[in-house]
PQR file of N, CA, C, O and H, with PARSE charges and radii, in Angstrom:
ATOM      1  N   MET A   1      96.895 113.792 109.986 -0.4000 1.5000
ATOM      2  CA  MET A   1      97.598 112.987 109.299 -0.0000 2.0000
ATOM      3  C   MET A   1      98.464 111.933 110.585  0.5500 1.7000
ATOM      4  O   MET A   1      99.319 111.051 110.514 -0.5500 1.4000
ATOM      5  N   ILE A   2      97.598 112.684 111.871 -0.4000 1.5000
ATOM      6  CA  ILE A   2      98.283 111.740 112.691 -0.0000 2.0000
ATOM      7  C   ILE A   2      97.560 110.747 113.052  0.5500 1.7000
ATOM      8  O   ILE A   2      98.022 109.733 113.576 -0.5500 1.4000
ATOM      9  H   ILE A   2      96.904 113.401 111.928  0.4000 1.0000
ATOM     10  N   PHE A   3      96.113 110.986 112.758 -0.4000 1.5000
ATOM     11  CA  PHE A   3      94.750 109.681 113.027 -0.0000 2.0000
ATOM     12  C   PHE A   3      95.197 108.707 111.613  0.5500 1.7000
ATOM     13  O   PHE A   3      95.339 107.495 111.781 -0.5500 1.4000
ATOM     14  H   PHE A   3      95.738 111.810 112.333  0.4000 1.0000
ATOM     15  N   LEU A   4      95.416 109.351 110.153 -0.4000 1.5000
ATOM     16  CA  LEU A   4      95.502 108.423 109.422 -0.0000 2.0000
ATOM     17  C   LEU A   4      97.419 107.202 109.421  0.5500 1.7000
ATOM     18  O   LEU A   4      97.668 106.051 109.062 -0.5500 1.4000
ATOM     19  H   LEU A   4      95.301 110.335 110.017  0.4000 1.0000
ATOM     20  N   ALA A   5      98.287 108.369 110.043 -0.4000 1.5000
ATOM     21  CA  ALA A   5      98.972 107.411 110.960 -0.0000 2.0000
ATOM     22  C   ALA A   5      98.862 106.367 111.826  0.5500 1.7000
ATOM     23  O   ALA A   5      99.651 105.452 112.060 -0.5500 1.4000
ATOM     24  H   ALA A   5      98.084 109.304 110.335  0.4000 1.0000
ATOM     25  N   LEU A   6      97.767 106.618 112.282 -0.4000 1.5000
ATOM     26  CA  LEU A   6      97.732 105.361 113.468 -0.0000 2.0000
ATOM     27  C   LEU A   6      96.816 104.164 113.056  0.5500 1.7000
ATOM     28  O   LEU A   6      96.867 103.138 113.735 -0.5500 1.4000
ATOM     29  H   LEU A   6      97.125 107.362 112.092  0.4000 1.0000
ATOM     30  N   THR A   7      95.982 104.240 111.982 -0.4000 1.5000
ATOM     31  CA  THR A   7      94.748 103.721 111.478 -0.0000 2.0000
ATOM     32  C   THR A   7      95.357 103.017 109.956  0.5500 1.7000
ATOM     33  O   THR A   7      95.246 101.850 109.581 -0.5500 1.4000
ATOM     34  H   THR A   7      95.940 105.073 111.430  0.4000 1.0000
ATOM     35  N   LEU A   8      95.784 103.761 109.509 -0.4000 1.5000
ATOM     36  CA  LEU A   8      96.061 102.614 108.275 -0.0000 2.0000
ATOM     37  C   LEU A   8      96.852 101.787 108.103  0.5500 1.7000
ATOM     38  O   LEU A   8      97.703 101.674 108.984 -0.5500 1.4000
ATOM     39  H   LEU A   8      95.874 104.709 109.813  0.4000 1.0000
ATOM     40  N   LYS A   9      96.896 101.189 107.335 -0.4000 1.5000
ATOM     41  CA  LYS A   9      97.867 100.234 106.980 -0.0000 2.0000
ATOM     42  C   LYS A   9      99.258 100.569 106.995  0.5500 1.7000
ATOM     43  O   LYS A   9      99.351 101.787 107.143 -0.5500 1.4000
ATOM     44  H   LYS A   9      96.204 101.281 106.619  0.4000 1.0000
ATOM     45  N   ALA A  10     100.925  99.759 106.863 -0.4000 1.5000
ATOM     46  CA  ALA A  10     101.506 100.281 106.747 -0.0000 2.0000
ATOM     47  C   ALA A  10     101.763 100.501 104.978  0.5500 1.7000
ATOM     48  O   ALA A  10     102.518 101.418 104.657 -0.5500 1.4000
ATOM     49  H   ALA A  10     100.849  98.769 106.743  0.4000 1.0000
ATOM     50  N   LYS A  11     101.168  99.708 103.944 -0.4000 1.5000
ATOM     51  CA  LYS A  11     101.463 100.317 102.738 -0.0000 2.0000
ATOM     52  C   LYS A  11     101.092 101.731 102.374  0.5500 1.7000
ATOM     53  O   LYS A  11     101.876 102.555 101.905 -0.5500 1.4000
ATOM     54  H   LYS A  11     100.554  98.963 104.205  0.4000 1.0000
ATOM     55  N   ALA A  12      99.559 101.966 102.691 -0.4000 1.5000
ATOM     56  CA  ALA A  12      98.626 103.114 102.695 -0.0000 2.0000
ATOM     57  C   ALA A  12      99.439 104.428 103.195  0.5500 1.7000
ATOM     58  O   ALA A  12      99.592 105.527 102.662 -0.5500 1.4000
ATOM     59  H   ALA A  12      98.923 101.296 103.072  0.4000 1.0000
ATOM     60  N   ASN A  13      99.899 103.894 104.420 -0.4000 1.5000
ATOM     61  CA  ASN A  13     100.481 105.327 105.392 -0.0000 2.0000
ATOM     62  C   ASN A  13     101.565 105.565 104.545  0.5500 1.7000
ATOM     63  O   ASN A  13     101.993 106.715 104.646 -0.5500 1.4000
ATOM     64  H   ASN A  13      99.775 103.001 104.854  0.4000 1.0000
ATOM     65  N   ARG A  14     102.163 104.836 103.724 -0.4000 1.5000
ATOM     66  CA  ARG A  14     103.703 105.085 103.279 -0.0000 2.0000
ATOM     67  C   ARG A  14     103.422 106.041 101.832  0.5500 1.7000
ATOM     68  O   ARG A  14     104.139 106.997 101.538 -0.5500 1.4000
ATOM     69  H   ARG A  14     101.816 103.902 103.642  0.4000 1.0000
ATOM     70  N   TRP A  15     102.589 105.718 101.249 -0.4000 1.5000
ATOM     71  CA  TRP A  15     101.835 106.046 100.060 -0.0000 2.0000
ATOM     72  C   TRP A  15     101.136 107.584 100.612  0.5500 1.7000
ATOM     73  O   TRP A  15     101.522 108.616 100.062 -0.5500 1.4000
ATOM     74  H   TRP A  15     102.006 104.941 101.488  0.4000 1.0000
ATOM     75  N   ALA A  16     100.422 107.629 101.374 -0.4000 1.5000
ATOM     76  CA  ALA A  16     100.256 108.954 102.103 -0.0000 2.0000
ATOM     77  C   ALA A  16     101.095 109.825 101.890  0.5500 1.7000
ATOM     78  O   ALA A  16     101.042 110.718 101.045 -0.5500 1.4000
ATOM     79  H   ALA A  16     100.109 106.791 101.821  0.4000 1.0000
ATOM     80  N   ASN A  17     102.270 109.509 102.983 -0.4000 1.5000
ATOM     81  CA  ASN A  17     102.859 110.363 103.319 -0.0000 2.0000
ATOM     82  C   ASN A  17     103.760 110.766 102.307  0.5500 1.7000
ATOM     83  O   ASN A  17     104.236 111.900 102.357 -0.5500 1.4000
ATOM     84  H   ASN A  17     102.313 108.784 103.670  0.4000 1.0000
ATOM     85  N   ILE A  18     104.103 109.864 101.253 -0.4000 1.5000
ATOM     86  CA  ILE A  18     104.896 110.539  99.934 -0.0000 2.0000
ATOM     87  C   ILE A  18     104.196 111.829  99.152  0.5500 1.7000
ATOM     88  O   ILE A  18     104.613 112.967  98.938 -0.5500 1.4000
ATOM     89  H   ILE A  18     103.717 108.942 101.213  0.4000 1.0000
ATOM     90  N   ILE A  19     102.842 111.098  98.791 -0.4000 1.5000
ATOM     91  CA  ILE A  19     101.933 111.698  97.902 -0.0000 2.0000
ATOM     92  C   ILE A  19     101.965 113.173  98.727  0.5500 1.7000
ATOM     93  O   ILE A  19     102.422 114.266  98.393 -0.5500 1.4000
ATOM     94  H   ILE A  19     102.504 110.173  98.966  0.4000 1.0000
ATOM     95  N   LEU A  20     101.400 112.801  99.734 -0.4000 1.5000
ATOM     96  CA  LEU A  20     101.373 114.427 100.776 -0.0000 2.0000
ATOM     97  C   LEU A  20     101.991 115.409 101.099  0.5500 1.7000
ATOM     98  O   LEU A  20     101.584 116.567 101.197 -0.5500 1.4000
ATOM     99  H   LEU A  20     101.029 111.913 100.006  0.4000 1.0000
ATOM    100  N   GLY A  21     103.271 114.879 101.328 -0.4000 1.5000
ATOM    101  CA  GLY A  21     104.396 115.765 101.299 -0.0000 2.0000
ATOM    102  C   GLY A  21     104.836 116.363 100.159  0.5500 1.7000
ATOM    103  O   GLY A  21     105.447 117.406  99.925 -0.5500 1.4000
ATOM    104  H   GLY A  21     103.602 113.939 101.248  0.4000 1.0000
ATOM    105  N   ILE A  22     104.352 115.398  99.442 -0.4000 1.5000
ATOM    106  CA  ILE A  22     104.749 116.136  97.392 -0.0000 2.0000
ATOM    107  C   ILE A  22     103.776 117.321  97.501  0.5500 1.7000
ATOM    108  O   ILE A  22     104.287 118.426  97.688 -0.5500 1.4000
ATOM    109  H   ILE A  22     103.855 114.551  99.632  0.4000 1.0000
ATOM    110  N   VAL A  23     102.638 117.246  97.423 -0.4000 1.5000
ATOM    111  CA  VAL A  23     101.384 118.031  97.234 -0.0000 2.0000
ATOM    112  C   VAL A  23     102.042 119.518  98.352  0.5500 1.7000
ATOM    113  O   VAL A  23     102.354 120.659  98.011 -0.5500 1.4000
ATOM    114  H   VAL A  23     102.223 116.349  97.272  0.4000 1.0000
ATOM    115  N   TYR A  24     102.051 118.944  99.547 -0.4000 1.5000
ATOM    116  CA  TYR A  24     102.360 120.115 100.453 -0.0000 2.0000
ATOM    117  C   TYR A  24     103.460 120.757 100.006  0.5500 1.7000
ATOM    118  O   TYR A  24     103.551 121.980  99.895 -0.5500 1.4000
ATOM    119  H   TYR A  24     101.798 118.017  99.824  0.4000 1.0000
ATOM    120  N   THR A  25     104.272 119.991  99.755 -0.4000 1.5000
ATOM    121  CA  THR A  25     105.551 121.022  99.061 -0.0000 2.0000
ATOM    122  C   THR A  25     105.178 121.934  98.056  0.5500 1.7000
ATOM    123  O   THR A  25     105.161 123.164  98.099 -0.5500 1.4000
ATOM    124  H   THR A  25     104.197 118.998  99.846  0.4000 1.0000
ATOM    125  N   GLY A  26     104.863 121.113  97.088 -0.4000 1.5000
ATOM    126  CA  GLY A  26     104.415 122.590  96.023 -0.0000 2.0000
ATOM    127  C   GLY A  26     103.324 123.543  95.935  0.5500 1.7000
ATOM    128  O   GLY A  26     103.106 124.433  95.113 -0.5500 1.4000
ATOM    129  H   GLY A  26     104.877 120.114  97.053  0.4000 1.0000
ATOM    130  N   VAL A  27     102.409 122.992  97.413 -0.4000 1.5000
ATOM    131  CA  VAL A  27     101.656 124.187  97.918 -0.0000 2.0000
ATOM    132  C   VAL A  27     102.497 125.163  98.070  0.5500 1.7000
ATOM    133  O   VAL A  27     102.614 126.116  97.299 -0.5500 1.4000
ATOM    134  H   VAL A  27     102.586 122.269  98.081  0.4000 1.0000
ATOM    135  N   VAL A  28     103.374 124.893  99.476 -0.4000 1.5000
ATOM    136  CA  VAL A  28     104.288 126.200 100.102 -0.0000 2.0000
ATOM    137  C   VAL A  28     104.979 127.129  98.796  0.5500 1.7000
ATOM    138  O   VAL A  28     104.902 128.346  98.632 -0.5500 1.4000
ATOM    139  H   VAL A  28     103.279 124.119 100.102  0.4000 1.0000
ATOM    140  N   LEU A  29     105.660 126.128  97.961 -0.4000 1.5000
ATOM    141  CA  LEU A  29     106.577 126.674  96.961 -0.0000 2.0000
ATOM    142  C   LEU A  29     105.651 127.312  96.000  0.5500 1.7000
ATOM    143  O   LEU A  29     106.105 128.425  95.735 -0.5500 1.4000
ATOM    144  H   LEU A  29     105.723 125.139  98.095  0.4000 1.0000
ATOM    145  N   ILE A  30     104.740 127.126  95.475 -0.4000 1.5000
ATOM    146  CA  ILE A  30     103.423 127.619  94.709 -0.0000 2.0000
ATOM    147  C   ILE A  30     102.830 129.183  95.066  0.5500 1.7000
ATOM    148  O   ILE A  30     102.437 130.150  94.414 -0.5500 1.4000
ATOM    149  H   ILE A  30     104.371 126.222  95.691  0.4000 1.0000
ATOM    150  N   THR A  31     103.014 128.826  96.523 -0.4000 1.5000
ATOM    151  CA  THR A  31     102.625 130.206  97.384 -0.0000 2.0000
ATOM    152  C   THR A  31     103.239 131.093  97.304  0.5500 1.7000
ATOM    153  O   THR A  31     102.885 132.164  96.811 -0.5500 1.4000
ATOM    154  H   THR A  31     103.333 128.041  97.052  0.4000 1.0000
ATOM    155  N   VAL A  32     104.664 130.742  97.940 -0.4000 1.5000
ATOM    156  CA  VAL A  32     105.934 131.675  98.038 -0.0000 2.0000
ATOM    157  C   VAL A  32     106.222 132.485  96.729  0.5500 1.7000
ATOM    158  O   VAL A  32     106.239 133.706  96.575 -0.5500 1.4000
ATOM    159  H   VAL A  32     104.952 129.873  98.341  0.4000 1.0000
ATOM    160  N   LEU A  33     106.543 131.030  95.424 -0.4000 1.5000
ATOM    161  CA  LEU A  33     106.960 132.088  94.403 -0.0000 2.0000
ATOM    162  C   LEU A  33     106.189 132.802  93.623  0.5500 1.7000
ATOM    163  O   LEU A  33     106.640 133.356  92.620 -0.5500 1.4000
ATOM    164  H   LEU A  33     106.528 130.038  95.549  0.4000 1.0000
ATOM    165  N   MET A  34     104.440 132.907  94.125 -0.4000 1.5000
ATOM    166  CA  MET A  34     103.467 132.959  93.184 -0.0000 2.0000
ATOM    167  C   MET A  34     103.237 134.121  93.655  0.5500 1.7000
ATOM    168  O   MET A  34     103.052 135.037  92.854 -0.5500 1.4000
ATOM    169  H   MET A  34     104.074 132.457  94.939  0.4000 1.0000
ATOM    170  N   LEU A  35     103.187 134.407  95.249 -0.4000 1.5000
ATOM    171  CA  LEU A  35     101.950 135.293  95.711 -0.0000 2.0000
ATOM    172  C   LEU A  35     103.454 136.458  96.478  0.5500 1.7000
ATOM    173  O   LEU A  35     103.281 137.640  96.774 -0.5500 1.4000
ATOM    174  H   LEU A  35     103.338 133.663  95.900  0.4000 1.0000
ATOM    175  N   GLY A  36     104.576 135.829  96.613 -0.4000 1.5000
ATOM    176  CA  GLY A  36     105.538 136.572  97.316 -0.0000 2.0000
ATOM    177  C   GLY A  36     105.115 136.765  98.674  0.5500 1.7000
ATOM    178  O   GLY A  36     104.096 136.197  99.068 -0.5500 1.4000
ATOM    179  H   GLY A  36     104.717 134.869  96.373  0.4000 1.0000
ATOM    180  N   ALA A  37     105.938 137.669  99.603 -0.4000 1.5000
ATOM    181  CA  ALA A  37     105.882 136.877 100.714 -0.0000 2.0000
ATOM    182  C   ALA A  37     106.711 138.249 101.656  0.5500 1.7000
ATOM    183  O   ALA A  37     107.531 138.873 100.983 -0.5500 1.4000
ATOM    184  H   ALA A  37     106.766 138.130  99.283  0.4000 1.0000
ATOM    185  N   TRP A  38     106.530 138.715 103.130 -0.4000 1.5000
ATOM    186  CA  TRP A  38     107.837 138.705 103.595 -0.0000 2.0000
ATOM    187  C   TRP A  38     108.366 138.371 103.899  0.5500 1.7000
ATOM    188  O   TRP A  38     108.089 137.341 104.514 -0.5500 1.4000
ATOM    189  H   TRP A  38     105.864 138.208 103.677  0.4000 1.0000
ATOM    190  N   ALA A  39     109.965 138.890 103.835 -0.4000 1.5000
ATOM    191  CA  ALA A  39     111.058 137.963 104.537 -0.0000 2.0000
ATOM    192  C   ALA A  39     110.957 136.763 105.321  0.5500 1.7000
ATOM    193  O   ALA A  39     111.063 135.687 104.733 -0.5500 1.4000
ATOM    194  H   ALA A  39     110.190 139.727 103.335  0.4000 1.0000
ATOM    195  N   TYR A  40     110.683 136.798 107.128 -0.4000 1.5000
ATOM    196  CA  TYR A  40     110.483 135.773 107.554 -0.0000 2.0000
ATOM    197  C   TYR A  40     109.492 135.053 106.937  0.5500 1.7000
ATOM    198  O   TYR A  40     109.897 133.974 107.368 -0.5500 1.4000
ATOM    199  H   TYR A  40     110.598 137.672 107.606  0.4000 1.0000
ATOM    200  N   TYR A  41     108.720 134.809 106.416 -0.4000 1.5000
ATOM    201  CA  TYR A  41     107.912 134.204 105.441 -0.0000 2.0000
ATOM    202  C   TYR A  41     108.724 132.918 105.060  0.5500 1.7000
ATOM    203  O   TYR A  41     108.511 131.753 105.396 -0.5500 1.4000
ATOM    204  H   TYR A  41     108.391 135.685 106.065  0.4000 1.0000
ATOM    205  N   TYR A  42     109.828 133.502 104.174 -0.4000 1.5000
ATOM    206  CA  TYR A  42     110.747 133.129 103.390 -0.0000 2.0000
ATOM    207  C   TYR A  42     111.255 131.993 104.001  0.5500 1.7000
ATOM    208  O   TYR A  42     111.228 130.874 103.490 -0.5500 1.4000
ATOM    209  H   TYR A  42     110.001 134.448 103.900  0.4000 1.0000
ATOM    210  N   VAL A  43     111.967 132.413 105.677 -0.4000 1.5000
ATOM    211  CA  VAL A  43     112.956 131.453 106.632 -0.0000 2.0000
ATOM    212  C   VAL A  43     111.112 130.069 107.073  0.5500 1.7000
ATOM    213  O   VAL A  43     111.346 128.860 107.098 -0.5500 1.4000
ATOM    214  H   VAL A  43     111.988 133.322 106.092  0.4000 1.0000
ATOM    215  N   PHE A  44     109.936 130.455 107.279 -0.4000 1.5000
ATOM    216  CA  PHE A  44     109.393 129.114 107.305 -0.0000 2.0000
ATOM    217  C   PHE A  44     109.213 128.569 106.203  0.5500 1.7000
ATOM    218  O   PHE A  44     109.355 127.379 106.485 -0.5500 1.4000
ATOM    219  H   PHE A  44     109.746 131.437 107.259  0.4000 1.0000
ATOM    220  N   ALA A  45     108.959 128.635 104.954 -0.4000 1.5000
ATOM    221  CA  ALA A  45     108.672 128.437 103.985 -0.0000 2.0000
ATOM    222  C   ALA A  45     109.793 127.021 103.681  0.5500 1.7000
ATOM    223  O   ALA A  45     109.661 125.812 103.492 -0.5500 1.4000
ATOM    224  H   ALA A  45     108.844 129.602 104.725  0.4000 1.0000
ATOM    225  N   ILE A  46     111.296 128.339 103.799 -0.4000 1.5000
ATOM    226  CA  ILE A  46     112.292 126.848 103.510 -0.0000 2.0000
ATOM    227  C   ILE A  46     112.300 125.547 104.708  0.5500 1.7000
ATOM    228  O   ILE A  46     112.588 124.367 104.508 -0.5500 1.4000
ATOM    229  H   ILE A  46     111.403 129.321 103.952  0.4000 1.0000
ATOM    230  N   ALA A  47     111.845 126.261 106.110 -0.4000 1.5000
ATOM    231  CA  ALA A  47     111.611 125.278 106.961 -0.0000 2.0000
ATOM    232  C   ALA A  47     110.720 124.119 106.565  0.5500 1.7000
ATOM    233  O   ALA A  47     110.955 122.911 106.547 -0.5500 1.4000
ATOM    234  H   ALA A  47     111.611 127.220 106.272  0.4000 1.0000
ATOM    235  N   GLU A  48     109.613 124.825 106.247 -0.4000 1.5000
ATOM    236  CA  GLU A  48     108.444 123.567 105.305 -0.0000 2.0000
ATOM    237  C   GLU A  48     109.155 123.106 104.706  0.5500 1.7000
ATOM    238  O   GLU A  48     109.761 122.197 105.273 -0.5500 1.4000
ATOM    239  H   GLU A  48     109.422 125.806 106.263  0.4000 1.0000
ATOM    240  N   VAL A  49     109.378 123.267 103.878 -0.4000 1.5000
ATOM    241  CA  VAL A  49     110.040 122.299 102.553 -0.0000 2.0000
ATOM    242  C   VAL A  49     111.170 121.400 103.191  0.5500 1.7000
ATOM    243  O   VAL A  49     111.163 120.201 102.912 -0.5500 1.4000
ATOM    244  H   VAL A  49     108.886 124.006 103.418  0.4000 1.0000
ATOM    245  N   VAL A  50     112.059 121.862 103.958 -0.4000 1.5000
ATOM    246  CA  VAL A  50     112.885 120.863 104.647 -0.0000 2.0000
ATOM    247  C   VAL A  50     112.482 119.135 105.461  0.5500 1.7000
ATOM    248  O   VAL A  50     112.978 118.009 105.421 -0.5500 1.4000
ATOM    249  H   VAL A  50     112.065 122.836 104.185  0.4000 1.0000
ATOM    250  N   LEU A  51     110.943 120.008 106.360 -0.4000 1.5000
ATOM    251  CA  LEU A  51     110.417 119.052 106.864 -0.0000 2.0000
ATOM    252  C   LEU A  51     109.433 118.203 106.178  0.5500 1.7000
ATOM    253  O   LEU A  51     109.003 117.224 106.787 -0.5500 1.4000
ATOM    254  H   LEU A  51     110.541 120.923 106.393  0.4000 1.0000
ATOM    255  N   TYR A  52     109.069 118.427 105.119 -0.4000 1.5000
ATOM    256  CA  TYR A  52     108.100 117.841 104.110 -0.0000 2.0000
ATOM    257  C   TYR A  52     109.104 116.857 103.613  0.5500 1.7000
ATOM    258  O   TYR A  52     109.009 115.636 103.741 -0.5500 1.4000
ATOM    259  H   TYR A  52     109.418 119.222 104.624  0.4000 1.0000
ATOM    260  N   ALA A  53     110.228 117.606 102.945 -0.4000 1.5000
ATOM    261  CA  ALA A  53     111.367 116.935 102.135 -0.0000 2.0000
ATOM    262  C   ALA A  53     111.696 115.445 102.821  0.5500 1.7000
ATOM    263  O   ALA A  53     111.777 114.381 102.208 -0.5500 1.4000
ATOM    264  H   ALA A  53     110.305 118.598 102.842  0.4000 1.0000
ATOM    265  N   LEU A  54     111.888 115.689 104.473 -0.4000 1.5000
ATOM    266  CA  LEU A  54     112.704 114.377 105.206 -0.0000 2.0000
ATOM    267  C   LEU A  54     111.078 113.586 105.233  0.5500 1.7000
ATOM    268  O   LEU A  54     111.087 112.530 104.600 -0.5500 1.4000
ATOM    269  H   LEU A  54     111.822 116.554 104.971  0.4000 1.0000
ATOM    270  N   ILE A  55     110.097 113.845 105.687 -0.4000 1.5000
ATOM    271  CA  ILE A  55     108.779 112.980 105.744 -0.0000 2.0000
ATOM    272  C   ILE A  55     108.868 112.228 104.576  0.5500 1.7000
ATOM    273  O   ILE A  55     108.616 111.029 104.698 -0.5500 1.4000
ATOM    274  H   ILE A  55     110.089 114.703 106.200  0.4000 1.0000
ATOM    275  N   VAL A  56     109.255 112.770 103.142 -0.4000 1.5000
ATOM    276  CA  VAL A  56     109.041 111.752 102.138 -0.0000 2.0000
ATOM    277  C   VAL A  56     110.247 111.006 101.612  0.5500 1.7000
ATOM    278  O   VAL A  56     110.291 110.268 100.627 -0.5500 1.4000
ATOM    279  H   VAL A  56     109.459 113.744 103.043  0.4000 1.0000
ATOM    280  N   TRP A  57     111.422 111.403 102.622 -0.4000 1.5000
ATOM    281  CA  TRP A  57     112.243 110.697 102.334 -0.0000 2.0000
ATOM    282  C   TRP A  57     112.602 109.774 103.520  0.5500 1.7000
ATOM    283  O   TRP A  57     113.534 108.977 103.417 -0.5500 1.4000
ATOM    284  H   TRP A  57     111.387 112.002 103.421  0.4000 1.0000
ATOM    285  N   TYR A  58     111.854 109.883 104.662 -0.4000 1.5000
ATOM    286  CA  TYR A  58     111.341 108.907 105.717 -0.0000 2.0000
ATOM    287  C   TYR A  58     110.649 107.730 105.479  0.5500 1.7000
ATOM    288  O   TYR A  58     110.871 106.654 106.034 -0.5500 1.4000
ATOM    289  H   TYR A  58     111.096 110.531 104.746  0.4000 1.0000
ATOM    290  N   ALA A  59     109.626 108.008 104.464 -0.4000 1.5000
ATOM    291  CA  ALA A  59     108.651 107.269 103.733 -0.0000 2.0000
ATOM    292  C   ALA A  59     108.910 106.376 102.602  0.5500 1.7000
ATOM    293  O   ALA A  59     108.280 105.408 102.177 -0.5500 1.4000
ATOM    294  H   ALA A  59     109.446 108.882 104.013  0.4000 1.0000
ATOM    295  N   TRP A  60     109.680 106.777 102.329 -0.4000 1.5000
ATOM    296  CA  TRP A  60     110.752 105.986 101.247 -0.0000 2.0000
ATOM    297  C   TRP A  60     111.595 105.096 101.146  0.5500 1.7000
ATOM    298  O   TRP A  60     111.823 104.267 100.265 -0.5500 1.4000
ATOM    299  H   TRP A  60     110.192 107.564 102.674  0.4000 1.0000
ATOM    300  N   LYS A  61     112.134 105.358 102.282 -0.4000 1.5000
ATOM    301  CA  LYS A  61     113.409 104.653 102.759 -0.0000 2.0000
ATOM    302  C   LYS A  61     112.797 103.692 103.806  0.5500 1.7000
ATOM    303  O   LYS A  61     113.458 102.654 103.776 -0.5500 1.4000
ATOM    304  H   LYS A  61     111.949 106.032 102.998  0.4000 1.0000
ATOM    305  N   TRP A  62     111.842 103.618 104.685 -0.4000 1.5000
ATOM    306  CA  TRP A  62     111.065 102.974 105.458 -0.0000 2.0000
ATOM    307  C   TRP A  62     111.076 101.377 105.125  0.5500 1.7000
ATOM    308  O   TRP A  62     110.343 101.025 104.201 -0.5500 1.4000
ATOM    309  H   TRP A  62     111.305 104.461 104.709  0.4000 1.0000
ATOM    310  N   PRO A  63     111.770 100.476 105.732 -0.5600 1.5000
ATOM    311  CA  PRO A  63     111.261  99.299 105.572  0.2800 2.0000
ATOM    312  C   PRO A  63     109.830  98.903 104.804  0.5500 1.7000
ATOM    313  O   PRO A  63     108.830  99.408 105.313 -0.5500 1.4000
ATOM    314  N   LYS A  64     109.585  97.885 103.400 -0.4000 1.5000
ATOM    315  CA  LYS A  64     109.077  97.685 103.140 -0.0000 2.0000
ATOM    316  C   LYS A  64     108.235  96.606 104.456  0.5500 1.7000
ATOM    317  O   LYS A  64     108.864  95.990 105.316 -0.5500 1.4000
ATOM    318  H   LYS A  64     110.397  97.475 102.986  0.4000 1.0000
ATOM    319  N   GLN A  65     106.587  96.603 104.303 -0.4000 1.5000
ATOM    320  CA  GLN A  65     105.980  95.511 105.082 -0.0000 2.0000
ATOM    321  C   GLN A  65     105.258  95.075 103.956  0.5500 1.7000
ATOM    322  O   GLN A  65     104.959  95.553 102.862 -0.5500 1.4000
ATOM    323  H   GLN A  65     106.076  97.104 103.605  0.4000 1.0000
ATOM    324  N   GLU A  66     105.007  93.659 104.765 -0.4000 1.5000
ATOM    325  CA  GLU A  66     103.560  93.224 103.698 -0.0000 2.0000
ATOM    326  C   GLU A  66     102.393  93.318 104.947  0.5500 1.7000
ATOM    327  O   GLU A  66     102.586  92.912 106.093 -0.5500 1.4000
ATOM    328  H   GLU A  66     105.251  93.270 105.654  0.4000 1.0000
ATOM    329  N   SER A  67     101.357  93.842 104.535 -0.4000 1.5000
ATOM    330  CA  SER A  67     100.390  94.103 105.570 -0.0000 2.0000
ATOM    331  C   SER A  67      99.152  94.763 104.602  0.5500 1.7000
ATOM    332  O   SER A  67      98.097  95.135 105.117 -0.5500 1.4000
ATOM    333  H   SER A  67     101.199  94.172 103.604  0.4000 1.0000
TER
END
């Protein structure tokens, strides 16, 4: 993702961050809810979901640029 963030144009970068943030959030939630986990993994899963949500939020709110 770091490489893509540096090489993609603004519009493609924005949509890549939104889509992949949502996909990764879904993967984390499915993994935790379907497979179960130890208690400490729930803490890390919550942290991951919060960070992915922030990525999607900032990508959504980032000023639109023509490029």
